[in-house]
PyMOL commands that place a pseudoatom at each C-alpha (Angstrom):
pseudoatom trace, name=CA, resn=MET, resi=1, chain=A, elem=C, hetatm=0, pos=[13.751, -0.627, 30.156]
pseudoatom trace, name=CA, resn=PRO, resi=2, chain=A, elem=C, hetatm=0, pos=[12.443, 2.795, 31.123]
pseudoatom trace, name=CA, resn=SER, resi=3, chain=A, elem=C, hetatm=0, pos=[11.962, 1.859, 34.774]
pseudoatom trace, name=CA, resn=GLN, resi=4, chain=A, elem=C, hetatm=0, pos=[15.739, 1.549, 35.318]
pseudoatom trace, name=CA, resn=ARG, resi=5, chain=A, elem=C, hetatm=0, pos=[16.557, 4.879, 33.687]
pseudoatom trace, name=CA, resn=LYS, resi=6, chain=A, elem=C, hetatm=0, pos=[18.054, 7.516, 35.954]
pseudoatom trace, name=CA, resn=LYS, resi=7, chain=A, elem=C, hetatm=0, pos=[15.743, 10.376, 36.802]
pseudoatom trace, name=CA, resn=LYS, resi=8, chain=A, elem=C, hetatm=0, pos=[18.435, 12.956, 37.503]
pseudoatom trace, name=CA, resn=GLY, resi=9, chain=A, elem=C, hetatm=0, pos=[20.968, 14.228, 34.991]
pseudoatom trace, name=CA, resn=THR, resi=10, chain=A, elem=C, hetatm=0, pos=[19.775, 12.385, 31.922]
pseudoatom trace, name=CA, resn=GLY, resi=11, chain=A, elem=C, hetatm=0, pos=[19.639, 13.766, 28.433]
pseudoatom trace, name=CA, resn=PRO, resi=12, chain=A, elem=C, hetatm=0, pos=[21.661, 16.334, 26.531]
pseudoatom trace, name=CA, resn=VAL, resi=13, chain=A, elem=C, hetatm=0, pos=[19.751, 19.288, 27.976]
pseudoatom trace, name=CA, resn=THR, resi=14, chain=A, elem=C, hetatm=0, pos=[20.846, 18.570, 31.530]
pseudoatom trace, name=CA, resn=ALA, resi=15, chain=A, elem=C, hetatm=0, pos=[24.338, 17.688, 30.381]
pseudoatom trace, name=CA, resn=ALA, resi=16, chain=A, elem=C, hetatm=0, pos=[24.655, 21.133, 28.813]
pseudoatom trace, name=CA, resn=GLY, resi=17, chain=A, elem=C, hetatm=0, pos=[23.608, 22.797, 32.067]
pseudoatom trace, name=CA, resn=LEU, resi=18, chain=A, elem=C, hetatm=0, pos=[20.374, 24.206, 30.684]
pseudoatom trace, name=CA, resn=VAL, resi=19, chain=A, elem=C, hetatm=0, pos=[18.150, 22.537, 33.251]
pseudoatom trace, name=CA, resn=ARG, resi=20, chain=A, elem=C, hetatm=0, pos=[18.569, 22.547, 37.030]
pseudoatom trace, name=CA, resn=PHE, resi=21, chain=A, elem=C, hetatm=0, pos=[20.721, 25.673, 36.964]
pseudoatom trace, name=CA, resn=PHE, resi=22, chain=A, elem=C, hetatm=0, pos=[18.617, 27.018, 39.818]
pseudoatom trace, name=CA, resn=GLU, resi=23, chain=A, elem=C, hetatm=0, pos=[19.893, 24.385, 42.249]
pseudoatom trace, name=CA, resn=ASP, resi=24, chain=A, elem=C, hetatm=0, pos=[23.212, 26.220, 42.698]
pseudoatom trace, name=CA, resn=VAL, resi=25, chain=A, elem=C, hetatm=0, pos=[21.561, 29.354, 44.051]
pseudoatom trace, name=CA, resn=GLU, resi=26, chain=A, elem=C, hetatm=0, pos=[21.908, 29.429, 47.820]
pseudoatom trace, name=CA, resn=ALA, resi=27, chain=A, elem=C, hetatm=0, pos=[20.853, 32.919, 48.871]
pseudoatom trace, name=CA, resn=LYS, resi=28, chain=A, elem=C, hetatm=0, pos=[17.378, 34.136, 48.029]
pseudoatom trace, name=CA, resn=VAL, resi=29, chain=A, elem=C, hetatm=0, pos=[15.974, 37.591, 48.515]
pseudoatom trace, name=CA, resn=THR, resi=30, chain=A, elem=C, hetatm=0, pos=[12.404, 37.292, 49.642]
pseudoatom trace, name=CA, resn=ILE, resi=31, chain=A, elem=C, hetatm=0, pos=[9.983, 40.112, 50.289]
pseudoatom trace, name=CA, resn=SER, resi=32, chain=A, elem=C, hetatm=0, pos=[6.376, 39.837, 51.235]
pseudoatom trace, name=CA, resn=PRO, resi=33, chain=A, elem=C, hetatm=0, pos=[3.664, 40.926, 48.792]
pseudoatom trace, name=CA, resn=MET, resi=34, chain=A, elem=C, hetatm=0, pos=[2.576, 43.634, 51.224]
pseudoatom trace, name=CA, resn=VAL, resi=35, chain=A, elem=C, hetatm=0, pos=[6.052, 45.210, 51.151]
pseudoatom trace, name=CA, resn=ALA, resi=36, chain=A, elem=C, hetatm=0, pos=[6.033, 45.157, 47.352]
pseudoatom trace, name=CA, resn=VAL, resi=37, chain=A, elem=C, hetatm=0, pos=[2.612, 46.833, 47.191]
pseudoatom trace, name=CA, resn=ILE, resi=38, chain=A, elem=C, hetatm=0, pos=[3.505, 49.476, 49.775]
pseudoatom trace, name=CA, resn=SER, resi=39, chain=A, elem=C, hetatm=0, pos=[6.797, 50.315, 48.067]
pseudoatom trace, name=CA, resn=ALA, resi=40, chain=A, elem=C, hetatm=0, pos=[5.069, 50.568, 44.679]
pseudoatom trace, name=CA, resn=LEU, resi=41, chain=A, elem=C, hetatm=0, pos=[2.421, 52.902, 46.120]
pseudoatom trace, name=CA, resn=ALA, resi=42, chain=A, elem=C, hetatm=0, pos=[5.078, 55.000, 47.852]
pseudoatom trace, name=CA, resn=ALA, resi=43, chain=A, elem=C, hetatm=0, pos=[7.111, 55.289, 44.651]
pseudoatom trace, name=CA, resn=SER, resi=44, chain=A, elem=C, hetatm=0, pos=[3.979, 56.283, 42.719]
pseudoatom trace, name=CA, resn=ALA, resi=45, chain=A, elem=C, hetatm=0, pos=[3.119, 58.931, 45.315]
pseudoatom trace, name=CA, resn=ILE, resi=46, chain=A, elem=C, hetatm=0, pos=[6.639, 60.363, 45.284]
pseudoatom trace, name=CA, resn=ILE, resi=47, chain=A, elem=C, hetatm=0, pos=[6.705, 60.531, 41.482]
pseudoatom trace, name=CA, resn=THR, resi=48, chain=A, elem=C, hetatm=0, pos=[3.274, 62.181, 41.393]
pseudoatom trace, name=CA, resn=VAL, resi=49, chain=A, elem=C, hetatm=0, pos=[4.260, 64.792, 43.974]
pseudoatom trace, name=CA, resn=LEU, resi=50, chain=A, elem=C, hetatm=0, pos=[7.524, 65.550, 42.196]
pseudoatom trace, name=CA, resn=ASN, resi=51, chain=A, elem=C, hetatm=0, pos=[5.681, 65.822, 38.893]
pseudoatom trace, name=CA, resn=LEU, resi=52, chain=A, elem=C, hetatm=0, pos=[3.234, 68.337, 40.386]
pseudoatom trace, name=CA, resn=ILE, resi=53, chain=A, elem=C, hetatm=0, pos=[6.004, 70.386, 41.991]
pseudoatom trace, name=CA, resn=PHE, resi=54, chain=A, elem=C, hetatm=0, pos=[8.289, 70.641, 38.958]
pseudoatom trace, name=CA, resn=ARG, resi=55, chain=A, elem=C, hetatm=0, pos=[5.664, 71.301, 36.294]
for i in range(1, 55): cmd.bond("trace and resi %d" % i, "trace and resi %d" % (i + 1))
show_as sticks, trace
zoom trace
């Protein structure tokens, strides 16, 4: 009877803790894509300037 089978926590994979491990994470660090792009461009500019100075 597959309709009566539990949907959560079934099977050896979930019993071993290999699935649903992400549910225990409470705090998430989120940054916007714009911040990631700006920081990557700033890091690239700093590295380029330092490379030109210390050649």
